[in-house]
C-alpha positions in Angstrom: 40.8 88.9 5.7 40.2 88.2 2.4 42.9 89.6 0.3 42.0 92.6 -2.9 43.3 89.4 -5.4 40.4 87.0 -4.2 38.0 90.1 -3.9 38.8 91.1 -7.8 38.1 87.5 -8.4 34.8 86.2 -6.3 33.8 90.1 -7.8 34.5 88.4 -11.5 32.5 85.2 -11.1 29.2 87.2 -9.1 28.9 89.0 -12.1 28.9 85.6 -14.5 25.6 84.4 -11.9 22.1 86.5 -11.7 22.1 84.5 -7.7 25.1 85.2 -5.1 24.6 81.5 -4.4 25.1 80.4 -7.3 28.7 81.5 -6.4 29.7 79.6 -3.9 31.7 76.5 -4.8 34.0 79.6 -7.2 34.3 81.5 -4.5 35.7 78.5 -2.3 37.9 77.0 -5.2 39.6 80.4 -5.3 40.3 81.3 -1.7 41.6 77.6 -2.0 43.7 78.4 -5.2 45.6 81.7 -2.7 45.5 79.5 0.3 46.1 76.1 0.1 42.6 75.8 1.8 39.7 77.2 2.9 39.6 78.1 6.6 36.8 78.9 9.1 37.6 82.9 8.9 37.8 82.5 5.1 34.4 80.8 4.8 32.8 84.0 7.6 34.0 86.5 4.9 33.2 84.9 2.0 30.3 84.0 3.8 29.4 87.9 4.1 30.4 88.6 0.2 27.4 85.3 -0.6 24.4 87.3 1.6 25.3 83.6 3.4 25.7 82.2 6.6 29.0 80.9 7.2 27.0 77.9 8.4 25.4 77.4 4.7 27.8 78.1 3.1 30.2 75.2 5.4 27.9 73.1 4.6 28.6 73.6 1.0 32.6 74.0 1.4 32.2 70.6 3.3 30.1 68.4 0.6 33.1 69.1 -2.1 35.8 66.5 -2.2 37.8 69.1 -3.8 37.2 71.8 -1.1 39.5 71.4 2.1 38.9 72.1 5.5 42.7 71.8 6.8 46.0 71.8 5.7 47.3 70.1 2.8 50.6 69.3 1.7 51.9 70.0 -1.6 49.9 68.1 -3.2 47.4 66.4 -3.0 46.9 62.4 -3.9 43.4 61.5 -4.1 42.9 57.8 -4.7 39.6 56.3 -5.6 37.7 54.3 -3.3 34.0 53.2 -6.1 33.7 49.7 -6.2 34.7 49.7 -9.7 38.9 50.8 -8.6 37.7 48.6 -5.6 37.9 45.1 -7.5 40.0 46.7 -10.0 43.5 47.2 -7.1 42.5 49.9 -5.1 43.2 47.5 -1.6 46.9 46.7 -2.8 47.4 50.4 -4.9 46.8 52.7 -1.2 48.9 49.9 1.6 51.7 50.6 -1.0 50.8 54.2 -1.5 50.4 54.0 2.4 53.8 52.7 3.0 55.9 54.6 0.8 54.6 58.1 2.6 54.0 56.9 5.6 50.6 58.4 6.5 47.1 56.5 6.3 44.5 58.4 4.8 43.8 61.8 5.7 47.1 62.7 5.9 50.6 64.7 5.5 53.6 63.8 5.0 55.8 65.5 7.7 57.7 67.5 4.2 54.3 68.8 3.2 54.6 67.0 0.2 51.3 65.4 0.1 48.1 64.2 1.6 47.0 62.2 1.3 42.6 61.1 0.3 40.3 58.4 -0.5 38.4 59.2 -2.9 34.9 57.7 -3.9 34.8 58.7 -6.8 37.0 60.2 -10.0 34.9 59.6 -12.9 37.0 57.6 -14.2 35.8 54.0 -13.7 36.9 53.4 -17.5 40.6 53.8 -16.1 40.2 52.1 -12.7 42.3 51.6 -10.6 42.4 54.9 -11.0 44.5 58.6 -8.5 43.9 61.3 -8.8 47.8 63.6 -8.1 46.3 67.4 -7.8 44.8 67.7 -11.1 46.5 64.8 -13.1 44.4 61.2 -13.9 46.1 58.0 -14.2 45.0 54.7 -14.8 45.3 51.9 -14.6 47.2 51.7 -11.9 49.2 49.6 -11.3 51.9 48.9 -8.2 54.4 49.5 -10.4 53.6 52.6 -11.7 53.5 53.8 -8.5 57.8 55.2 -7.9 57.4 57.2 -11.4 54.0 59.3 -10.8 55.7 60.3 -7.9 59.0 61.7 -8.2 57.2 63.8 -11.1 56.4 65.7 -7.6 59.2 65.7 -5.6 
């Protein structure tokens, strides 16, 4: 069930678009902002508000990398694995990051502090290899930078 605050924020988004479906990504981002992720129940509830089927809205939710369809940690660490980042040092960086966090791609630390997600592009080729923690972009990354960056989020 959507909260009153979520309904208010979604209504504000709907007021800015001609067709309800055009607000689908923002409506899902609103739910995620409040809950940390987008559950099947949330998909069903938001779909009803937008006049979409749950399957249609789920297709939107699973297309976008920044919408999470399962619970995630408090901080999302996304390391770009695009061709540019890969050639500029993705592998050693990713291996070290996985080792430091004790998780692999898609994993969440036992304390629920970090979730590690690969992402196909952060749009930061000029800063390759790049990493995003929550909304903070880092790059060009070196293995020596990891401890200092992770400490900011502990």
